[in-house]
N, C-alpha and C positions, 0 to 999 in steps of 0.2 A: 094620289102620290103622298108618301109619308114626308113629314118635315124633318125626319132624322136622316142624315146622309146615307144613301144606299151604297153598300159595298159590293163590289164585283171582283173577286179574285184579288182583293186588297187594294183596288184602285177606286177612287171616288168618282161619282157620276153627277151630272146636273140633276138637281132635285125636280126639275120640271120635265125635261125631254128625255132624260136618261142617258145622254151622251157621256161617254167615258172621257175623262181627262187624258190628254196626251201632249206631245210636244207642239202640236198644232192647235189643240183646243185647251186653252188655259181657263181653269175654273177659278172663280172668285167667290169668297165667302160672303154671306150676308153680313154687312158691316155692323148691324145692330146686335144680333144674337150669336153669330158665328156657328150656328147649328148646321146650316146647309150651304151648298155651293151651286153656282149657276155658270152656264157657259157664255151667257151674255145678258144684256139689259132686257131684251125682249122676253126671255124666259123668266127673268126675275119679276117682271111686271105681270106676266101671265100667271105666275104662281103666288102672287102677293096675297090674294084673298084667302087662299087655302092655308098659307103659311102664317098669316097675321096673328092668329090667336097664340100659336106656339111661340112665335117671335116675341110678342109682348110679355108672355109668361117668363121666357128665358131672360129678357132684358130686366124684368123686375127682380129675378133671382140674382142676376149679376150685380145689380145695384145694392141689394141687401147684403151680398157677400162683402162688398166694399164698405158699406155703412157699418156693419157689425164686426167686420174683420179688422178694421183699422182704428187707431186712436185709443189703444188700451194703455198707453204710457203717457204720463203727463209731459207737457212741453218744457223746453229749457227754461222759459220764464217763470215756471212754477217752483224753481229751485233757488234757495238762497245762495248767492254767489260767494258768500264767505264760508259757510260750513258745508255747502253743496248738498244739503238735505232738502227733500221736498217740503214746501211750506204747508202746514196744516190748513184745511179749509174751514171756513171761508178765509181766504188769504188776507183780506183787509183787516180781519180781527187778530191775525197772528203775525203781522209784519208791518214795516214802515216803508213808505215809498219815497225815494229821494228824487226830487225834481231836477237836481243837478246832473245826474247821469241816467235817470230813468230806470234805476235798479231798485228792486224790492228786497229789503233785508229783513230776515226773521227777527222777532223780538228777543229771542235768546241771544243772538249775536249782538244786537243793539244794546242789551242790558250788560253783557259781558264787557263791551267797549266802554260803557259809561262807568263801570266799576274801575276801569283802568285809567279813567280821566280823559278818554278820547271823545271829543265833541264833534270833530269833522266827519264828513261822509266816510264810511268804512270802505267804500269801493273806490271812489275817485279822489278822496281827501279834500274835497271842496268844503270850505267853512259853511256850517249850517246856518240858515236864517229862518226866522219865524215871521218875516214880513211877507205879506201876500204879494205886494208889488214886485219885490225882488225875485220871488219864486216865479211869478208869471213872466218876468223878463227873461229868466233863464230858459224857461220852457218855450217861449216864443221864438227864441233863437233856433231851437231844435225843430220847431214846427216849420220855420222858414226853410230849413234844410231837408224837409220832407222825412223827418223821423217819425215812423208810424206810432211808436210808443208815446211820443210827445203829443201827437194828434189825438190819441186815445185819451190821454190825461186831460188835455184841454177840452175835448169833447165831453168828458164826464163832468167837468166844471160848468160848461155851458148847459148841459142837460139838467143839472140840479141847481144851477144859479149860485155857485160857490166861487171862492177866491176873488171876490169883488166883481165877478162877471154877471151880467144880467141873464136870467134864465132864457135860453133860446134852444128849443129842442131841434128845430130845423137845422141850425148851425151845427149842432152836435152830430146829427145824422150826416151832414156833408163831410165833416172831418172824419167820421168813422168810415164812410164809404171810400174816401181817398186812401185812408190808412189800410183798409182791407184790400184794396187793389195793389198796395205795396207789399202785401203778404202777412199782415198782422192777424193773429188768431182772435185776440180778445174782441176786436171790432166786429168780427163776424157774429159773435154771440150778441153783442150790443145791438147790432142791426136786426138780428132775429127778434130780439125783445121789442124793438121799436116797431117793426112791421106787425108783430103779433098783437100788440096793444094799440097800434095806431098813434104812437107818440112821435110827432115831427114828420110823419109820412102818412099816406093813406093806408089804412089797415089792410093787410094782405097775409093771411095765414100760410098760403102756399109759399110765398117768398120767405116768411119767417122760418118755415121748416127747412128750406133750402140753405139759408144762412146757418142755422143751427147744425145742420148735417155737415156742412163744410168744416165748421169749427170742431164738431165732435170727432170727425175722422182725423183731426190733427191733435187730438188729446185734450180738448177743452172740456173739463169736467162738468161745468154748469150747463153748457150747451147740450151735453149728453143727457143730463138730468131733465132739461127742458123738453127734449124729445120724448123721454119716458112719460113725463106728465101729459104731454100732448096726446100720446097714444092711449094713455089711461083714460083721459077725458072722452076720447072717441069710443072707448069700450074695447079696444084691441089690446087685451091684457098680455097676450103672448109677446107682441112687439114691445109693449111697455116694460115688461120685466127684463127683456133682453137688454134694453138700454140701461135700466136701473141697476142691473147686475154689474155692468161695466163701470158705471160711475161709483157704485158702492165699493167695488174692489180698488178704486183709486182714492178712497178715503173720504167719500162724501156721505155724511151721516143722514142727511135728508133722504137720500136714495134708499138707505137701509130702512128708514121709517116708512117710506112709501111702499116698499115691498112688504114690510110687516103689516101695514094696513090692508094691503091686497090679500095677504095670507089670512088675516082675520076675517075677511069677507069671502074667503073661499075662491079667490080669483087666481091664486098661484099656489104651488105646492109647498109643503114643509121643507122639502129638499132645497127648493130655490131660495127660501128665506134663510135657511141654514148656510147655504153657499154664500149668500150676500153678507151675512153677519161675520162669517169666518174671514172672508176676503177683506172686509172693512177693518177687522181687528188686525190683520197682517199689515195693511197699509198704514194704520195708525202707529203701530210699533216702529215702522220704518221712518216715521217722521219725528220720533221722540229724541230728545237730547237732554242732558243735565241742565244746560243753560236755558233751554225752553221751559223745562219744568219749573225752574227757579223763577223765571220771568212770569209765568202764569200764576205761580203762588203769590208773588208780590202784588200782582194786579188784583188778585182776589182779596188780599188783605186790604189794599187801598180802597177797593169798592165797598168792603164791609165798614171801613172807617167813615166813608162818606155817607153811608146809610145810617150810621149810629148818631 
């Protein structure tokens, strides 16, 4: 019996016994693959061994369609709330994170505000503070209210032992897990990293891939890149380049470099490398602004002065 639904004058039939669906015989699809239908549980059980291979193959295909078909746009948190442009990657290098409102402001907008003499938070107007204790107090209030972004922030500080907090990887994972359950994307990637390297939890690559996949399908660029690196290390270059192409087109330079390296080793085609490079260049142009260019120039000048 074929695993593909048999058609008889346009009506579907049970994949096992061949009974035609009617008002009295209601056929139900295989819930996993949706390829075939059965008239009852007994027929489904009888046909399971014959159908298993095709079912697993179709389930894998559906998962890949979801994995590679979603998450091609960056999430809302990747955009500066002031100028509304996507923040260049890596965002920590091109933006400032305000603990008062959990908003990330691009350095272009921050510099423009400083030129106008504005010292308060550009988003919520809270007076800025350089005191770690004051900063932690503001964040703790949000953590108590189950703000996932605040949980991520404190989790990062626990993970690296910053802001006066003692390094505690397990506490970081606890905070990230709770925040991820509340719908935060960043924590999914952080949890993937923790499980992959065994930081604060028992090492589990399968769980790491699951967390990265959930984040990538919601537009998390670094999670998508991590999946590409994972597949490349496994030697599955086709899957690796599919992931890296997505993250490269979202403005991630390391993904372009990864594809370039694969091209130099003969693991991907010239067309794929060209596609990644062009997509990356388009994404970079979309992130540019006069204020950002000026801020980057001033930072470069300051760095050169410090080196001299």
